[in-house]
KENU-404437 format. One line per 3 residues: their letters; for each residue x, y, z of C-alpha. Coordinates in steps of 0.001 Angstrom, whole numbers, plus 500000, padded with zeros to 6 digits. Example, Ala and Ser with C-alpha at 12.3 -4.5 7.8 and 13.67 -1.06 7.14 Angstrom:
<nodes>
as> 512300 495500 507800; 513670 498940 507140
</nodes>
This chain:
<nodes>
mki> 911323 776869 336903; 913815 779381 335494; 917586 779221 336002
tfc> 919939 782000 334937; 923690 781610 334348; 926075 784507 335049
ctg> 929659 783297 335348; 932440 785652 334307; 935232 783887 332439
nkp> 933287 780674 331791; 931896 779638 328415; 928153 779293 329009
epw> 927288 776703 326340; 928640 773586 328131; 927050 774672 331412
lag> 923687 775312 329786; 923773 771974 327981; 924676 770159 331183
lha> 921980 771876 333241; 919389 771172 330533; 920362 767500 330577
vlp> 919933 767038 334338; 917009 769456 334768; 915009 768840 331579
gae> 911948 770674 332828; 913811 773894 333613; 914315 776949 331435
vtv> 918043 777696 331538; 919389 780904 329998; 922449 783142 330051
wep> 921795 786365 331938; 921827 789626 330051; 920853 793044 331427
gap> 917096 793352 331439; 916486 789584 331323; 913349 788173 332983
rad> 913652 787279 336640; 914690 783702 337453; 914141 781322 340358
hav> 917746 780172 340739; 921132 781464 339583; 924476 779823 338851
vwa> 927148 782484 339290; 930795 783358 339414; 931907 786988 339848
ppq> 928539 788475 338828; 928095 792264 338704; 925926 794109 341199
qff> 923472 794838 338379; 922718 791133 338182; 921346 791043 341721
deq> 919682 794445 341412; 917589 792993 338579; 917235 789381 339774
trl> 915167 790132 342854; 913130 786878 342847; 916019 784453 343307
kgv> 915526 781612 345763; 918946 779961 345306; 922301 781453 344292
fni> 924851 778741 343464; 928473 779840 343458; 930661 777632 341230
gag> 933717 777940 343461; 934500 777144 347070; 935224 780775 348042
vda> 932301 783190 348438; 934104 786246 349841; 933715 788297 346648
llk> 930057 787329 346291; 929200 788399 349836; 930517 791921 349164
lrl> 927517 792486 346863; 923969 793433 347855; 922037 790180 347529
ppq> 918265 789615 347494; 917340 789091 351172; 915325 785943 350485
atv> 918044 784229 348404; 919904 781252 349825; 923589 781399 348856
vrl> 925080 777955 348291; 928729 777024 347776; 930106 773892 346174
dda> 930978 771280 348790; 933633 769580 346711; 932827 768970 343029
gms> 936199 767314 342499; 938205 770092 344152; 939233 768356 347362
vqm> 941273 765624 345679; 943007 768241 343512; 943801 770314 346593
aey> 945153 767259 348400; 947369 766479 345396; 948710 770022 345260
vch> 949444 770369 348968; 950987 766896 349298; 953194 767717 346317
avi> 954246 771024 347901; 954989 769471 351286; 956919 766515 349855
rhf> 958803 768709 347384; 960039 770847 350273; 960653 767981 352709
ref> 962593 765867 350182; 964439 768953 348860; 963425 768192 345281
dgy> 963730 771885 344434; 967383 771733 345476; 967964 768598 343421
aad> 966353 770259 340399; 968667 773260 340748; 971707 770979 341033
iaa> 970714 768956 337979; 970147 772155 335991; 973709 773162 336939
gkw> 975095 769777 335905; 975743 768610 339483; 975196 765055 340760
tyr> 974602 765506 344497; 973019 763837 347502; 971335 765318 350543
kpr> 971041 763741 353966; 967551 762244 354503; 965388 764279 356867
era> 963069 763030 359600; 959330 763485 359114; 958948 764016 362863
efp> 960940 767235 362440; 958487 768608 359842; 955072 768811 361509
vgv> 952428 770175 359143; 949683 772507 360332; 946524 772983 358246
mgl> 944499 776133 358908; 940873 775517 357996; 939246 772101 358364
gvl> 936271 772361 356031; 935718 769910 353184; 938994 770842 351460
gar> 941091 771257 354603; 939970 767977 356123; 940807 766089 352919
vaq> 944245 767731 352784; 945049 767041 356444; 944107 763379 356208
ala> 946007 762947 352938; 949156 764338 354576; 948742 761975 357502
qfd> 949015 759047 355075; 952642 760049 354478; 953369 759783 358213
fpv> 953910 763498 358784; 952750 764773 362169; 949612 766694 361132
mgw> 947813 769418 363091; 944636 771190 362170; 943185 774495 363340
srs> 939625 775684 362841; 937127 778176 364239; 935170 775461 366022
ake> 936298 772110 367421; 936755 769251 364948; 937814 765609 365192
lag> 939780 763987 362364; 941508 760614 362429; 945274 761003 362388
vrc> 945101 764768 362936; 945725 766677 366156; 943017 769337 366149
fag> 943121 772818 367686; 940233 775263 367769; 939560 778931 368382
aaq> 941715 781887 369339; 942713 780300 372650; 944597 777473 370895
fne> 945893 779360 367858; 949354 780197 369202; 949869 776631 370420
fla> 948919 775388 366944; 951436 777732 365294; 954229 776767 367698
str> 953617 773095 366885; 953909 773728 363135; 956872 773853 360775
ilv> 955006 773666 357457; 951899 775849 357458; 949078 775226 354965
nll> 946333 777844 354656; 942845 776724 353615; 940771 779234 355580
plt> 937810 781112 354132; 938495 784824 353697; 936546 786825 356281
pet> 937270 790091 358133; 938676 787962 360973; 941046 785948 358757
rdi> 942276 788746 356461; 946049 789276 357001; 946130 786302 359390
mcl> 949549 785249 358026; 951577 788217 359172; 954839 788913 360990
qtl> 953302 788167 364394; 951778 784800 363460; 954402 783504 361020
srl> 957137 784288 363561; 955534 781741 365864; 956188 778895 363422
qsg> 959130 776642 364141; 962479 777841 362813; 962972 776951 359166
gyv> 959233 777094 358562; 957558 776819 355182; 954303 778441 354048
inv> 951787 777042 351539; 948888 779363 350665; 946065 777900 348578
arg> 943153 779912 350008; 943175 783668 349266; 945978 786142 348664
ahl> 944551 788577 351221; 945290 786083 354008; 949014 786805 353600
vdd> 950892 790029 354295; 953380 789953 351420; 956068 792166 352972
dll> 956020 790185 356214; 956641 786935 354338; 959558 788498 352472
all> 961042 789831 355722; 960897 786430 357406; 962465 784758 354379
asg> 965273 787324 354438; 965867 786770 358156; 966066 782985 357678
hla> 963198 782227 360072; 961260 780878 357093; 962923 778587 354569
gam> 960484 779157 351735; 956924 779291 350472; 954699 777899 347747
ldv> 951940 780318 346789; 948968 779710 344506; 946892 782794 345363
frn> 947700 786496 345473; 946153 789838 346410; 946218 790894 342759
epl> 945811 788286 340037; 947527 787834 337679; 950486 788608 339915
psd> 951953 791926 338662; 955213 791535 336766; 957030 793909 339145
hpf> 955974 792077 342323; 959019 791003 344405; 957697 787444 344704
wqe> 958843 786822 341122; 962448 787530 342065; 962543 785631 345371
pki> 964156 782211 344763; 962691 780836 348006; 959133 781334 346711
tit> 957469 778975 344231; 954532 780494 342333; 951616 778770 340611
pht> 948780 780647 338821; 945771 779932 341094; 945503 776389 339824
sar> 945626 774267 342994; 941991 773148 342597; 939817 773967 339594
tlr> 936066 773630 339371; 935096 770449 337492; 932032 771268 335397
des> 930215 767907 335281; 930577 767304 339016; 929467 770872 339750
iaq> 926393 770624 337526; 925293 767363 339173; 925677 768870 342643
iaa> 923882 772110 341749; 920997 770230 340111; 920537 767983 343146
kir> 920408 770991 345454; 917949 772866 343238; 915647 769835 343303
ale> 915939 769676 347074; 915212 773382 347540; 912185 773153 345239
agq> 910937 770225 347321; 911466 772110 350581; 914252 769789 351689
aiv> 917400 770702 353620; 920718 770979 351774; 924352 771304 352813
giv> 926691 774089 351713; 924448 777021 352663; 926572 780099 353300
dpv> 926140 782028 356556; 926615 785699 355557; 927524 786596 359152
rgy> 930398 784099 359317; 931311 784705 355680; 931376 781033 354636
</nodes>
């Protein structure tokens, strides 16, 4: 069995060593143009040439949760595209989002500004019931985030393409319930996959439906958010602020207005990073299963886009 590694921006040596350790009978190599065809591939942001040459692939394992960029390429028709289910990302995402929600709810950003100015101030405690949190996307990451937020006694809603049931979370599903979900939400968390249907989903029309004084947390993809619409709603006062980890262009250009907007907190796409050891173990287990003709989870539906 041959496995090829083509992951832009990742040092291959630790990945190759890890894959060799858990799949000792496999031949694992770094892809170079003209390399022999492999049975399985571990990829991140591969070029089209990779797939044009690797026409025998049975499994393509993406080392991130998002596969939108991968699905834009022409893939071998027989290849099964597989995303990571978790690999340590869900707990990181829950940490990040809980931090963002609590930071806003407890006004820790305001306290930090006061302390920096040498002011010793207090703010009136706020009621959690007045800050319902809505999570868009209830996959592995979204479900973990929603249930983590519920542990802090926030009212938590979830919205997904198809109906879901989560303890402690009021679930909405489909286009018919989307506006009701938005109207029930003051803090909006986006964890949707990026598809043609979800691109620009956070726009003037949808964000205006949030409760007054709303707050936006985007940890999915930058193309979900219409930048100018967010800025307009912040200027009008309908939205109180935003915490953004993902952007249409990354790194965020130095002249982008988000840098100068004090109501926006920026982080450099670091809400949940791929953990190598956990990813290698998961990929190896799925390769073994595919080779044995067994079913696996995490197979991407190219029609749905996730």
